[in-house]
Residue, then its C-alpha position, 0 to 999 in steps of 0.5 A: x500500500x502506497x500513499x503520498x502526501x504533499x504539505x508545507x506543514x511540519x506534520x502530516x496525517x495518514x488515514x486508513x492505516x492498518x493497526x499493528x503494522x509497521x510501515x516504511x515512510x519516505x520523507x522528501x524535504x525541499x529547502x532552498x531548492x535542495x532536496x533531502x530524503x529521510x527514511x523512517x520505520x513507523x508501527x501503527x499503535x494497536x492492542x494485539x491479541x495472540x491466538x492459538x487454535x487446533x482444528x481437528x477436521x482439516x488434514x495437514x499437508x506440507x503446502x500449508x506451511x508454505x505461504x507462497x502455495x495456493x493451498x496456504x492462501x486459500x486456507x487463510x482466506x477461508x479461515x479469516x472469512x469464517x472467523x469474521x462471520x462469527x464476530x459480534x456486530x461491534x467487532x465486525x464493524x471495526x474490521x470493516x472500518x480497518x480498525x481491526x485486523x487479523x493476521x495468520x502467523x503460522x500453520x503447524x501440524x497437529x492436526x492443524x494448528x493455526x497461530x494468528x493475531x488480532x490487532x485493534x486500534x487503540x483509539x476505539x472505545x471497544x475494550x480488548x476484553x470484548x475482542x477476546x470474548x468475541x473471537x473465542x465465541x466465533x471459534x467455538x461456534x464455527x460451522x466449518x471448523x471443529x475446534x479443540x477447546x482444550x488446545x485453544x489459547x487467547x492472550x495479550x501479546x507482549x509487544x515489547x519483544x524484539x521486532x514487535x514494537x517501534x521503540x527507538x534503540x535509545x529508548x525503552x519499551x514499556x508493556x501495557x497489557x496488550x499494547x505498549x508505550x516507549x520512553x527515551x533512555x536517560x541521556x536522550x531527548x524525545x524529539x517526537x513527544x506525541x508518539x513518545x520514545x520513537x525518536x530519541x536523540x543523544x544529548x551532548x552533555x559536553x556541549x550543554x555543560x551538564x557533566x562532571x568533568x574538570x575544567x582541565x579535562x577532555x569531555x567526550x560525548x558517548x551515547x546517553x552519557x559522557x566520559x572525562x580525561x585529564x589533559x595530557x601532562x596533568x595528574x589525575x587525582x581520582x583515577x577511579x572517577x577519571x577526569x573529575x579531579x585534575x589539579x591546575x599545574x599553575x596553582x601547584x607550581x606557585x604554591x610549591x615550596x620546592x619549585x621542582x616538586x611538581x609530581x603531585x599535579x604534573x607528569x612533566x619531567x623537571x629532573x634538571x632541578x636536581x643538577x642545575x640552578x633553577x629560577x621560577x619565572x612569571x612571564x606576562x604577555x600583555x598583548x596576547x588574549x587568553x583562550x581555554x585552549x591554552x589550558x590544555x597542554x596537548x592543544x595546538x594553541x598551547x604547543x604553538x605558544x610554547x614553541x614560540x617562547x622557546x624559539x625566542x628565548x632559549x638561544x638568545x639567552x644562551x648566547x648572551x649569557x654564554x651558557x649552553x646549559x640555559x633551558x626552560x620548562x613551561x609549566x602552563x598558561x593562565x589568564x591575564x592577559x596571558x601569563x606563562x609560568x616556567x622554570x629557567x635553568x642555568x649551570x649549577x656553578x653559574x655566577x649569573x645574578x637574578x637581575x642579569x638573567x631577568x634582564x636578558x630573559x625579558x629582552x628576549x621575550x619581547x620577540x614574542x610580545x613587545x609589551x611583555x614583562x617577567x618576574x623571578x618569583x623563586x630560586x632553587x639550587x641543587x644541594x652541594x655534593x659532599x666533599x670526596x675525601x682523599x685516600x692518601x690523607x685518610x691513610x696518613x690519618x690512620x697511621x698517625x692515630x696508631x703512632x699516637x696510640x703506641x706513644x700513649x701506651x709506652x708513657x703509661x707503662x713508664x708511669x706504672x713502672x716508676x710507681x712500682x719502684x717508688x713503692x718498694x723504696x718507700x718513695x713516690x715521685x710522679x714528677x721531677x719535683x723532689x718530695x720528702x722521704x717517708x718512713x714505712 
């Protein structure tokens, strides 16, 4: 069945469609002379009753399973005609008006088992219970077919089974007895609320801002949800819930007492701090305009500005200070206009003063922004390595200690011997001063 409707309205109404049937709709839209075509599948809303009946007075043949055989077609037509004749007047009226349909699902052996469905439009006042009762009566009272009542069932169809509804893949089917309704899943918006849950479009939480990602994280939209990931080079403080707690390397850099200890907020390697003299520098580029891309170390804007600063500063400062060890590590950028936080490194034994470095660095930075200025906000220096003892000196010290020890032992022995002799003679003399003799 093909129907065509041409309209300038945003909606079109199709009449005379059979209930419970899926239709293919081709929509052609002409806008500003350009044609756009959209194809959608729509199932007409209906309450569907499933019926299984066993007929004992018909001999089963293999042709009855073949829907293309003439015997199958003749039997189906005969069965539906006989069934509708036995329906109540109200139900027959619905059938003639196209608001009730009867569809044979299959014919099986034993003797002949017919599986069929009865679909009735949901916008009629006749209750489904009346439809069930009328179908049951028609089967029992059939003058042409002998029905096995013990093997006849009439029940509401579960239209939420796959293939029996037109709910969106991003929606949920909700069974309502013999019919159903649909509802868009969380994270999706219903763009056709008059027939809910059929057209569910993804909500981009990353665009709407309805997400929990850190300002220093990448937000990625996913069907019905989103994911977060800290910018490359920034430590994730809560990996169990990625991208929600990403510390700002700039704040960490400013607050750190040891300006080389950035491992808590950055994954960058600043190991030069262990072997070189390091200066913490705040460079302000007053002519530059900050944008959020400069918060992301992996963005093109961040990489370009970092490369521009290195290109302008490193070689120039090396030449002017005659120190090939000079280098810089850019920690990050902040608003106002653009502030670059960085570490500058010199040789550990460099005698360059802070003022000289700042003057040379500031002049070089003018190539990036002629209104720029810089401040040194901290200095750190690697600890002085311990003095290495000379092995010869260590040996001579040990020998001298041994000799002094021997001398003390000899002196002690002499003192003891003299005391012993004096005791035997009745005279004690520990010094060269004479003392009076004493009688024993």
